[in-house]
C-alpha positions as CSV (number, residue, x, y, z in Angstrom):
1,M,-41.8,-39.6,0.7
2,T,-41.5,-41.9,-2.2
3,A,-40.1,-41.9,-5.2
4,A,-43.4,-40.8,-7.2
5,D,-42.9,-37.3,-4.7
6,Y,-39.6,-36.8,-5.5
7,A,-40.3,-37.3,-9.3
8,D,-43.4,-34.9,-9.2
9,K,-41.6,-32.6,-7.1
10,I,-38.5,-32.3,-9.4
11,Q,-40.6,-32.1,-12.6
12,A,-42.9,-29.3,-11.2
13,E,-39.2,-27.9,-10.7
14,L,-38.4,-28.1,-14.1
15,G,-41.2,-26.3,-15.8
16,D,-41.2,-25.0,-18.9
17,S,-37.6,-26.3,-18.8
18,W,-38.8,-30.0,-18.8
19,L,-37.2,-31.8,-21.4
20,P,-40.8,-33.1,-23.2
21,E,-41.9,-29.5,-22.8
22,I,-38.9,-28.3,-24.3
23,Y,-40.1,-30.8,-27.5
24,R,-43.0,-30.2,-27.6
25,A,-43.1,-26.7,-27.6
26,Q,-39.7,-25.9,-29.5
27,V,-38.8,-28.8,-32.0
28,L,-42.4,-29.6,-32.7
29,R,-42.9,-26.5,-33.7
30,L,-40.3,-26.4,-36.4
31,R,-40.2,-28.4,-39.5
32,T,-39.1,-31.7,-39.1
33,R,-38.2,-34.9,-40.1
34,S,-39.0,-38.7,-38.2
35,Y,-35.4,-40.2,-36.7
36,H,-36.1,-43.9,-36.0
37,F,-33.9,-45.7,-33.7
38,G,-35.0,-49.2,-34.2
39,D,-34.9,-51.3,-31.5
40,L,-33.1,-49.4,-28.3
41,K,-33.3,-50.0,-24.5
42,R,-32.1,-47.2,-21.9
43,S,-29.8,-49.7,-20.6
44,E,-27.4,-49.2,-23.9
45,R,-24.0,-47.0,-23.8
46,I,-24.7,-44.0,-25.4
47,E,-21.0,-42.6,-27.1
48,I,-20.6,-40.2,-29.6
49,Q,-17.2,-40.6,-31.4
50,H,-15.0,-39.0,-34.0
51,T,-14.2,-40.9,-36.6
52,L,-12.1,-40.3,-40.0
53,L,-15.4,-40.6,-41.6
54,G,-17.4,-37.8,-39.2
55,V,-19.3,-38.5,-36.0
56,E,-20.8,-41.3,-35.3
57,L,-23.1,-41.9,-31.9
58,K,-22.8,-45.4,-31.1
59,V,-25.9,-47.0,-29.1
60,G,-24.6,-49.9,-27.5
61,R,-23.0,-51.9,-30.8
62,R,-24.5,-50.0,-33.2
63,R,-22.8,-46.8,-35.1
64,L,-25.4,-44.1,-36.3
65,L,-23.6,-41.9,-38.4
66,C,-24.3,-38.2,-37.6
67,P,-23.9,-35.4,-40.3
68,D,-22.2,-33.2,-37.6
69,L,-21.7,-33.1,-33.7
70,A,-24.5,-31.1,-33.2
71,T,-26.8,-33.5,-34.7
72,A,-25.5,-36.1,-32.4
73,R,-25.5,-34.5,-29.5
74,Y,-29.4,-34.1,-29.6
75,L,-30.0,-37.4,-30.6
76,S,-28.2,-39.0,-27.5
77,I,-30.5,-37.2,-25.5
78,F,-33.3,-39.2,-27.1
79,A,-31.1,-42.2,-27.4
80,R,-30.4,-41.5,-23.1
81,I,-34.2,-41.6,-22.6
82,G,-35.0,-44.4,-24.9
83,C,-37.2,-42.7,-27.2
84,K,-37.5,-45.3,-30.5
85,D,-38.6,-42.3,-33.1
86,V,-38.0,-39.0,-32.4
87,A,-38.2,-35.4,-34.8
88,L,-35.2,-34.3,-35.7
89,P,-35.3,-30.0,-37.4
90,Y,-34.9,-30.1,-40.4
91,D,-32.5,-26.9,-40.1
92,I,-29.6,-27.6,-38.7
93,T,-28.8,-24.2,-37.8
94,K,-31.6,-24.8,-35.0
95,I,-30.0,-27.9,-33.9
96,S,-27.0,-26.6,-31.8
97,H,-29.0,-24.7,-30.0
98,L,-31.4,-27.2,-29.3
99,A,-29.3,-29.8,-28.5
100,D,-28.0,-27.1,-25.9
101,Q,-31.5,-26.7,-24.3
102,L,-32.3,-30.5,-23.8
103,E,-28.7,-30.9,-22.5
104,S,-29.2,-28.8,-19.3
105,S,-32.8,-30.1,-18.9
106,W,-31.2,-33.6,-18.6
107,Y,-27.8,-32.6,-16.3
108,R,-30.4,-30.1,-14.1
109,M,-33.1,-33.1,-13.9
110,L,-30.0,-35.6,-12.7
111,L,-28.9,-32.3,-9.9
112,L,-32.2,-31.6,-8.8
113,V,-32.2,-35.5,-8.1
114,D,-29.1,-35.9,-6.4
115,F,-30.1,-32.4,-4.4
116,Y,-33.3,-33.4,-3.1
117,A,-32.7,-37.0,-2.5
118,A,-29.5,-35.9,-0.7
119,G,-30.1,-38.4,2.2
120,E,-31.8,-41.0,0.6
121,T,-30.4,-44.4,-0.7
122,Q,-28.9,-44.6,-4.1
123,R,-31.6,-47.0,-4.9
124,L,-34.4,-44.5,-4.5
125,R,-32.3,-42.1,-6.5
126,N,-31.9,-45.0,-8.8
127,R,-36.0,-45.3,-8.9
128,I,-36.2,-41.6,-9.1
129,N,-34.0,-41.5,-12.0
130,G,-35.8,-44.6,-13.5
131,L,-40.0,-42.8,-12.8
132,L,-38.3,-39.4,-14.4
133,L,-36.7,-41.0,-17.3
134,A,-40.0,-43.2,-18.4
135,R,-42.1,-40.0,-18.0
136,A,-39.7,-38.4,-20.4
137,Q,-40.2,-41.1,-22.7
138,Q,-43.7,-41.8,-22.4
139,E,-44.5,-37.6,-23.3
140,V,-41.9,-38.0,-25.9
141,T,-43.3,-40.7,-27.3
142,K,-47.1,-39.5,-27.5
143,D,-45.9,-36.4,-29.1
144,G,-44.6,-38.3,-31.9
145,A,-41.5,-37.9,-34.4
146,G,-43.1,-35.9,-36.6
147,T,-43.6,-36.4,-40.2
148,K,-41.3,-39.1,-42.3
149,A,-39.9,-36.4,-44.6
150,P,-40.7,-32.0,-44.1
151,E,-43.0,-30.5,-45.7
152,F,-42.5,-28.2,-48.1
153,K,-45.3,-25.8,-49.2
154,P,-45.7,-24.6,-52.9
155,S,-44.9,-21.3,-53.6
156,T,-48.1,-19.7,-54.4
157,K,-46.9,-16.9,-56.3
158,R,-46.0,-17.3,-60.0
159,K,-44.0,-15.4,-62.3
160,V,-45.5,-13.4,-64.8
161,Y,-43.1,-13.3,-68.5
């Protein structure tokens, strides 16, 4: 089997828990704001650091201040994929649950690569990982990052005095 065949098999097995599918079905249906990483490469090291000023997401040499750990976890998934722009839910109570789902999808994908390519070379495993990450990045980029600021619908009710 080729790396593309393995990638197709893994993506089919993930189904609704495929990372871009979670993004499309659960994140983009919420009210979101766009988050821009800037110039980002997949090869950069991603770390979540706890400092005296709060939580930071370290991407390569850059440090991005995050309001809480859940947001840092959420953004770290998309930084690992290499997405330059993503939608960030405006409602902070939803971010932790979404970060859990996205991280589970990420690690499940890596475990499936190890499972299906157990007898293969490390080079082929890396190729499968690269194909899956490229597909995920392409799908998330295609779906877009949402609006720059969340939309607030004006109230249609009028107060009567």
